[in-house]
N, C-alpha and C positions, 0 to 999 in steps of 0.2 A: 256092657250097659249101653242101651240105645240113647242117641241124642234126642233133644227135645223135638226136632222136626220129625224124626221117625216115630216117636211116641205119639205125637199129635196128629199124624197123617190121617188115621181113620176118623178122628173127631173133626179135623179140618175139612176133610172131604164132605162129611155130612153137613157141617155148618155152611160150607160153600153152597151146597144144593138148597138148603133151607133159606139162606139169606138171598140167594139169587131168585128163588121162587117168590119170596116176599117183596123183593124189589120189582120183579116183573108184574106182580099183582097190585103194586102200589101200596102195600101194607107198610113197607119200609122205604126210606128215602133211597132213591136210585142215584143220587149224586156221588156219594163216596164209592170208590171201587169195592167190589165184593171182597177181594182179598184183604183189603185194609180193614174192613169190618170184621172179617174172621179173626184177624190179629187182635183187634180191640176186644172181641168177645173172649178170646183165650186169655188175654191179659187180665180182664176183669175177673175171670174165673180163678185166677191165681192170686188175686189180691185178698189179703187178710187184714181185718181191723187190728188196731193195737189191742193187746190182751186186756180184757176187762172193760173195753170202751163201748162195746155193743153186745147185746144178747144175740143168740143164734137167729131168733126171729127178726131182729132189727137188721142183721147182716143179710139175711135172705131178702128182706124188703128192699134194702139199699141196692143189692146186686140186681134185683128184678127191675127196679126203677131206672138204674143206671144203664142197663142193657137196652131197655125200651127207648130211652133217650138217645143212646149212641146209635141205635139202628134207625132212628127217626120214625118210630112206630106211629101210625096214623092216629092212634088214640091220644097222642100227646101233641098233636098239631093244632 
């Protein structure tokens, strides 16, 4: 069985490119290191709400909003 870093490598590589491009274009905050933001995005993706506390739609909205805030998306500045 592959460890987490091996399993996440293709996703991490893609996220690195997307986040770096967003930082370069100033859509995302360029202060946090790209690698740190990749780790944050992966962590948020693995986060689950307590059973029964949120609907699937609420979970999706919460993840979306949290990701945009973590990335410092320009729409939230």
